[in-house]
N, C-alpha and C positions, 0 to 999 in steps of 0.2 A: 238352350237346346240348338243343335247343329242344324241347320236347313238343307244340309246334304249328306247323302249316304253314298259309299263307294260299294258298288255290287259287281258281280259277273255271274253269268247264265250257271244254273245248276248243270252236272254232267247231263248229256244228252238233250238239254235244251236250248232251243233259239228263240230268243226273245226280242220282239221288236220295240224301239221307242216309240211311244204315242205321237210325238210331236214331228220328229225327224223320218220315221218310218224305217230308219236303219236298224240293222241288228246290234244287240249289245254286243261289244268286244269282248271276246273270249277271255281275255287277260283283265276285263273289268273297268269300269268307268264310274266317274262321279257323276251322281244323278240328284235330281230335287227329291227332297223327302214329303213327294206327294201322295196322295191316296193310291194312285196306280202301282208306283214300285211298292209301295207297303203292303198291297194286295199280293204284288208277284212274289215278294217275300215269304208271305204268311202261307201262300199256296206251294211254295217250294220251287217255284220256277227260275228264281234266282237266290243266290246265297250272299251274306254280308261279308266283306273282306276288310280287314283292318288295315289301315296305310302302311303298316310295318310289314305286313303277310304278302302284301301286292308288290311291294319292292323286291322282296325277298324271293317271291316268285318269280318274277320278271328277270331278275339277277339270274336265276337257276335255269330259267328258260333261254336265255341269253348264252349261259354256258354250255348248254347241252345240246346245241345244235350240232349237227355231223362236220360243219366247216370247221367251226372253231375245234372241236374234238379232233380233227385230223390234224389242224395246226399244232396244238398241243403235244399229241403224240410224236410228231416229226420232230418237234423242238426237244421233248425229252430222251429221246433215243440218240446214242453216242453213234458217231459214223463209224462206219469199219471200213477200213481198205484189205484188199488183198494181198497186200503186202507185210502185213504184220502176222509173221508166223515165226 
């Protein structure tokens, strides 16, 4: 049995780590399989995320940033000059 689980807050929830007192990261974190985190899972405060899903979600989030979207748009559009008539 794995001693850790990868979890993230459920939509609309903010959950503190009882050890560090820091909020659980929105994209998820690796946490110990402890009674505290298992209770948070059971109550629906956090959701389990498979490692494959977390990598895909992180890549999607990085690709969807306005900064990168603007760069992609600018690169994909051909330049037009007024001399071509």
